N, C-alpha and C positions, 0 to 999 in steps of 0.2 A: 504494500500500500504506500503510495506517495502522498506526502503532505506538504503543501506550500507554507513556508514559514518565513517571516521577515526577521526574526531574531532567534538565535540559538540560546535558549535560557538555561541549558544544563550547566551546572556549576562544576568547575575543576578546582580541587582543593589540594594545596601543597603545604606540608608541615615539615620543618627542619628544626630540630632541637639539639643543643649540646649540653653535656653534663657539666654543670658549674661547681660541682663538689670538689673537683680537683683543685688543690691549693693555688696553682698558677692562674686559675680562671675566676676566682671569687670576686675580684674587684673590677672585672670587665663586663661591659654590657653593650649589646647591640643597639640599645636605645640611644647610644651616642652617635650613631650613623645620622648624618645631617639630612634634613628634609630635601635639600637641593640634590643630594646624591640619590635619594629614592626617586625624585622627579626624573632625573636623568636615566636611571635604570628602568623605571616603569615605562618611560617613553619608548624605549627599545623594544618592549614587548607589546606595545600598542595600547597603553592606557595611561591615564593621568590622575593626579591627586585632585579631588574636588574639595576635600576638607580634612583637617587633622585635629585630633584632640588627644589628650594624655591624662592618665590617672597614675597613682603610685605603682601600679602593676604592669602597665603596658601603654604603648602608643597605638592609637587607632587611626587608620587612614580610610576615608571613603574614596573609592576609586571610580573612575568613569564607568567601569563595569565590575562592580563588587567591592572587595575590601582587603586591607592589609593590616595585620596585627604584628607589632614588633615588641617582643619581650626581652628581658635582659639576656636570655640564653637561647632565643629562637625566633622564628618567623613563621607565621601562618598567612598564606595568601589564598584568597578565594576569588576566582574570576569566572566570567561567563562570556557568551558571545564568541568572538573570534580571537580573543587574546592569546598570544603565543606564550603561554605560561612557562614552558620549559626554558625559554630564553633567559630567565632570571636565575636559573639554577647555578651556572658558573659564578655569577656575582655573589650569591649567598654562600657558596662553598668557599670563595675567597675571603668573605667576611669571617667565616669560621676559622680559617687559617690565621688571619690577622688578629682576631680577638681571643681565640681559644687554643691556638697552636694545633688545631685539628681540623683539617679540611673537611673530613667526613663527619657529619653529625652523628650523635648517638641514637637519634630517632629520625627516620625519614619516612614520610607517608605521602602517598598520592592517591586520590580517589576521585571518581566521577561516575555519573550515571551514563547510560547509553545516549549518544547524541541523536537528535532528531534528524539532522542532515550531516553526517560525518564527513562527506566529501567537500563541504564548504569550509571545513577547518583547515588550518595550515598544518603542514607536516611538522612533527610526527603525530599530530592529533587526529589523523584520518581514521586510525584503527588502534584498538587496544594493544595488539601485538607490537606495532611500531612504537607506541609509547613506552612499553616495557623494555624493548630493545634499546631505545634512546637512553632511558634512565639507567639501564644495566651497564652502560659504558662508564657511568660515574660512580655507581655503587656496586660493591661486590655482592654476589649471591647471598641471600639470607639476611642482609642488613637493612632491608626496606620492607615496607608494608604497602601493598597495592590493593585497591578495592574497586572493582568494576561492577556496578549494579545494572542489571538489565531490567527493563520493564516493558 
């Protein structure tokens, strides 16, 4: 069955967290990353910051297509539409290396539902297998969580 849609509303969610219990990591925080740097990196994947607020636990960014949450030890980014979410993975990995001396996070999670129109997505988001293959180049087997929900 073919469905005409104007907007791909399926959310893609990426979570990367580092263990800050290591003594060398206790005084470092990703919340020190400047808004200007987030603006620059988010533009590369096709979205922009519409609003920013903070509380004692995290910084929240309302994006042109969803949201970004920056914690002391990690990042959660939720996007929808045609955002090229994986384009930000190398940047976040580099933040982990800079802030925590560990490029790979202690927890990596990627999840999404099945797309309404997968062929309108930019590669590697056309199909689940391509997404897993892309991320496997960054993360060794067994260190990530993937969740693909069909409906």
